[in-house]
MIGU-981353 format. One record per atom (N, C-alpha, C): residue in three letters; x, y, z. Coordinates in steps of 0.001 Angstrom, whole numbers, padded with zeros to 6 digits, always signed. Each point is the difference from the previous one (the first is absolute). Example, Ala and Ser with C-alpha at 12.3 -4.5 7.8 and 13.67 -1.06 7.14 Angstrom:
BEGIN
ala+013190-005690+007800;ala-000890+001190+000000;ala+000900+001200+000000;ser-000350+001050-000720;ser+000820+001190+000060;ser-000770+001090+000730;
This chain:
BEGIN
met-032496-020096-038149;met+000839-000575+001038;met+000333+001098+001014;pro-000107-000300+001298;pro+000299+001009+001006;pro+001467+000408-000036;ser+000235+001242+000341;ser+001378+000473+000027;ser+000690-000472+001277;his+001321+000057-000040;his+000791-000347+001182;his-000372+000938+001152;lys-000215+001282-000314;lys-000353+000960+001042;lys-001354-000327+000612;ala-000970-000412-000837;ala-001319-000368+000525;ala+000144-001175+000959;asn+000843-000961-000336;asn+000223-001147+000868;asn+000619+000445+001326;lys+000938+000932-000067;lys+000640+000534+001211;lys-001043+000627+000915;his-000881+000800-000552;his-001018+000684+000804;his-001061-000985+000487;gly-000348-000966-000837;gly-000946-001028+000416;gly+000527-000815+001167;thr+001283-000312-000043;thr+000623-000755+001087;thr+000015+000826+001281;ala+000288+001271-000103;ala-000021+000875+001179;ala-001404+000026+000605;cys-001019+000069-000836;cys-001382-000002+000482;cys-000353-001342+000635;glu+000503-001071-000584;glu-000265-001336+000547;glu+000520-000102+001434;tyr+001212+000447+000245;tyr+000557-000038+001352;tyr-000785+000910+000943;tyr-000408+001147-000498;tyr-000801+000933+000797;tyr-001323-000666+000407;leu-000689-000608-000970;leu-001280-000655+000270;leu+000169-001186+000946;ala+001048-000791-000205;ala+000240-001157+000868;ala+000176+000450+001447;asp+000732+001077+000207;asp+000204+000531+001340;asp-001312+000540+000571;lys-000718+000760-000787;lys-001241+000630+000473;lys-001049-001036+000387;tyr-000142-001051-000801;tyr-001047-000998+000236;tyr+000513-001280+000663;asn+001242+000049+000484;asn+000588-001120+000731;asn-000035-001300-000809;val+000444+000087-001244;val+000026-001138-000910;val+001435-000497-000116;arg+000179-001302+000149;arg+001320-000621-000061;arg+000352-000308-001455;leu+001157+000460-000443;leu+000454-000216-001381;leu+000995-001154-000110;thr+000397-000563+001148;thr+000995-001075+000009;thr-000540-001219+000752;asp+000606-001142-000260;asp-000387-001219+000714;asp+000731-000046+001345;glu-000167-001085+000717;glu+000594-000148+001327;glu+001530+000043-000022;glu+000591-000321-001157;glu+001460+000021-000135;glu+000518+001346-000498;gly-000897+000944-000189;gly+000396+001321-000460;gly+000113+000142-001502;lys-000396-001041-000749;lys+000041+000066-001465;lys-001278+000636-000519;arg+000167+000795-001036;arg-001142+000683-000612;arg-001032-001033-000482;leu-001274+000229+000333;leu-001062-000880-000489;leu+000002+000038-001516;asp-000108-001143-000622;asp+000069-000095-001458;asp-001317-000531-000527;cys-000930+000905-000238;cys-001317-000388-000478;cys-000442+000990-001068;ser-000582-000500-001070;ser-000392+000879-001100;ser-001276+000786+000284;trp-000832-000456+000921;trp-001309+000639+000159;trp-000179+000772+001297;tyr+000988+000017+000877;tyr-000048+000876+001171;tyr+001412+000378+000408;asp+000083+001082+000776;asp+001305+000525+000404;asp+000394-000378+001418;gly-000984-000201+000866;gly+000319-000279+001390;gly-001167-000636+000721;leu+000252-000322+001281;leu-001011-000644+000828;leu-000163+000749+001313;arg-001234+000069+000445;arg-000314+000555+001319;arg-000869-001032+000708;asn+000531-000630+001012;asn-000719-001056+000715;asn-000520-001073-000952;gly+000811-000358-001000;gly-000367-001035-000957;gly-000875+000462-001154;thr-000439+001248+000012;thr-000846+000544-001060;thr+000876+000689-001045;pro-000184-000336-001282;pro+000828+000630-001042;pro-000389+001460-000259;trp+001019+000792-000273;trp-000165+001410-000358;trp+000753+000252-001297;glu-000608+000773-000872;glu+000628+000442-001247;glu+000093+001519+000045;phe+001165+000532-000318;phe+000197+001446+000028;phe+000022+000568-001408;lys-000665+001141-000162;lys-000059+000703-001273;lys+000363+001455+000236;ala+000820+000541-000881;ala+000421+001395+000122;ala-000062+000662-001360;thr-000271+001283+000027;thr+000018+000788-001228;thr+000386+001435+000331;ala+000587+000645-000987;ala+000301+001417+000135;ala-001317+000786-000038;his-000048+001089+000757;his-001185+000862-000020;his-000260+000490-001423;lys+001070+000402-000664;lys-000064+000388-001415;lys+001214-000566-000701;his-000226-000492-001205;his+001113-000485-000810;his+000730+001189-000614;ser+001156-000247-000568;ser+000803+001080-000581;ser-000725+000715-001134;asp-000972-000677-000644;asp-000772+000645-001062;asp-001180+000810+000535;gly-000144+000057+001339;gly-001067+000782+000610;gly-001281-000783+000277;asn-000101-001211-000531;asn-001192-000810+000242;asn+000031-000586+001410;pro-001174-000157+000603;pro-000034-000580+001348;pro+000434-001457-000019;gly+000554-000451+001095;gly+000411-001397+000124;gly-001208-000917+000118;asn+000255-001292-000132;asn-001039-001007+000206;asn+000673-001276+000498;phe-000794-000845+000608;phe+000505-001264+000531;phe-000318-001117-000973;lys+000960-000882-000246;lys-000217-001151-000881;lys-000261-001235+000861;ile-001150-000615-000264;ile-000417-001204+000704;ile-000067-001122-001029;tyr+000488-001173+000354;tyr+000005-001130-000931;tyr-001044-001028+000433;glu-000846-000399-000943;glu-001178-000812+000294;glu+000320-001299+000740;lys+000928-000779-000518;lys+000324-001296+000606;lys+000461+000173+001451;tyr+000845+000982+000238;tyr+000520+000235+001341;tyr-001072+000584+000909;his-000839+000863-000557;his-001097+000579+000775;his-000941-001103+000493;glu-000313-000946-000876;glu-000903-001087+000385;glu+000591-000845+001126;lys+001293-000286-000079;lys+000654-000761+001077;lys-000049+000779+001305;leu+000309+001285-000082;leu-000003+000842+001192;leu-001404+000059+000603;arg-000997+000139-000845;arg-001389+000045+000457;arg-000394-001317+000669;gln+000348-001108-000627;gln-000339-001325+000550;gln+000658-000238+001355;gln+001172+000555+000199;gln+000736-000178+001258;gln-000311+001102+001025;lys-001035+000808-000299;lys-000421+001093+000888;lys+001133+000995+000263;gly+000763+000256-001078;gly+001143+000893+000091;gly-000362+001474-000094;trp+001015+000809+000102;trp-000120+001459+000010;trp+000929+000627-001032;tyr-000372+001199-000438;tyr+000874+000876-000777;tyr+000414+001158+000887;gly+001250+000385-000111;gly+000468+001256+000566;gly+000350+000899-001176;phe-000621+001172-000066;phe+000220+000944-001101;phe+000751+001223+000499;ala+000944+000469-000816;ala+000754+001211+000326;ala+000094+000892-001230;val-000136+001287+000242;val+000215+001016-001030;val+001219+000796+000432;tyr+000910+000201-000941;tyr+001245+000681+000342;tyr+000310+001098-001012;arg+000977+000812+000392;arg+000622+000925-000950;arg+001497-000047+000248;ile+000731+000325-001031;ile+001458-000004+000075;ile+000450+001311+000623;arg+000838-000112+001031;arg+000562+001170+000681;arg+001509-000133-000069;gly+000624+000795-000863;gly+001444-000116-000185;gly+000310-001384-000544;thr+000814-000754+000724;thr+000308-001371-000428;thr-000826-001023+000786;gly-000902+000492+000852;gly-000772-000897+000849;gly-001467-000100-000391;thr-000732-000682+000841;thr-001410-000261-000208;thr-000777+000553+001181;gln-000969+000861-000260;gln-000871+000518+001053;gln-001368-000664-000154;val-000389-000785+000999;val-001319-000618-000019;val-001017+001057+000416;leu-000983+000234-000862;leu-000999+001031+000242;leu-001219-000527+000750;lys-000436-001196-000360;lys-001128-000598+000714;lys-000011-001501-000223;thr-000624-000686+000944;thr-000106-001455-000064;thr-001396-000411+000448;thr-000349-001199-000362;thr-001215-000617+000513;thr+000124-001502-000157;ala-000797-000716+000762;ala-000064-001455-000103;ala-001428-000383-000374;val-000119-000957-000915;val-001309-000449-000480;val+000010-001519-000068;arg-000997-000610+000608;arg-000145-001453-000122;arg-000226-000321-001477;ala+000653-001027-000524;ala-000102-000334-001429;ala-001445-000206-000428;ser-000813-000559+000869;ser-001406-000232-000337;ser-000798+001293-000077;arg+000549+001094+000508;arg-000682+001302-000006;arg+000527+000948-001081;leu+000914-000483-000813;leu+000512+000841-001076;leu-001154+000349-000926;pro-000164+001268-000350;pro-001098+000358-000901;pro+000086-000774-001314;thr-001135-000170-000637;thr-000064-000725-001272;thr+000971+000618-000995;val+000752-000852-000663;val+000977+000450-000994;val-000324-000633-001342;arg+000523+000592-001061;arg-000161-000545-001351;arg+001309-000651-000404;trp-000034-001311-000206;trp+001194-000741-000386;trp+000224+000135-001494;his+001241+000122-000399;his+000363+000095-001420;his+001376-000619-000188;gly+000416-000106-001226;gly+001331-000521-000302;gly+001062+000924+000553;gly+001225-000316-000238;gly+001091+000870+000456;gly+000801-000609+001119;gly-000497-001079+000585;gly+000758-000661+001054;gly+000650-001271-000512;asp+000240-000029-001313;asp+000533-001216-000620;asp+001290-000478+000648;his+000844+000936+000427;his+001256-000397+000634;his-000247-000739+001311;arg-001195+000081+000533;arg-000357-000721+001216;arg-000980-001139-000273;gly-000343-000217-001262;gly-000882-001091-000367;gly-001435+000195+000447;thr-000441+001237+000104;thr-001351+000293+000456;thr-000429+001377-000484;arg-001272+000287+000144;arg-000489+001335-000364;arg+000278+000970+001148;gln-000078+001279-000317;gln+000251+001019+001013;gln-001122+001015+000020;ala-000035+000779+001048;ala-000904+001145+000107;ala+000815+001167+000522;lys-000305+001173-000500;lys+000612+001216+000524;lys-001044+000672+000876;val+000361+000213+001257;val-000925+000563+000977;val+000420+001432+000286;lys-000918+000926-000204;lys+000283+001423+000210;lys+000175+000320+001482;leu+000793+001029+000264;leu+000236+000434+001378;leu-001299+000288+000719;glu-000911+000725-000662;glu-001237+000386+000680;glu-000911-001192+000299;thr+000231-001119-000673;thr-000763-001208+000302;thr+000423-000570+001354;ile+001278+000091+000293;ile+000532-000521+001265;ile-000090+001032+001108;phe+000327+001234-000305;phe+000020+001074+001002;phe-001209+000904-000215;arg-001095-000413+000501;arg-001225+000820-000102;arg+000076+001115+001044;ser-000313+001192-000432;ser+000070+001151+000917;ser-001157+000017+000955;
């Protein structure tokens, strides 16, 4: 289960990505969009944001978790992913790098269990898979 701190940093990255890619996180009335498979809309196109720490506290590199059922919906709707890598700076979040990838262009992933809390399989995508040098 993600920690409260991970959620805090993920949320900070989500707002950063929404601003960078001009993605709307609220509806016309200013209420937060409430959808399980995407975070925001840009000109009617769904966007899902993913964030990970550059390195976890145990020293292992971060990875992005993608959920199969939601990925398929995003792909079918010609949606996008916004990815962010961050590190903790004091009590804040420093975004180190970002990129946007059309869901249909996400590199091949291996689906496995572990996404039971979301009713679907998941894949862990390595940083170097998304951020090719």
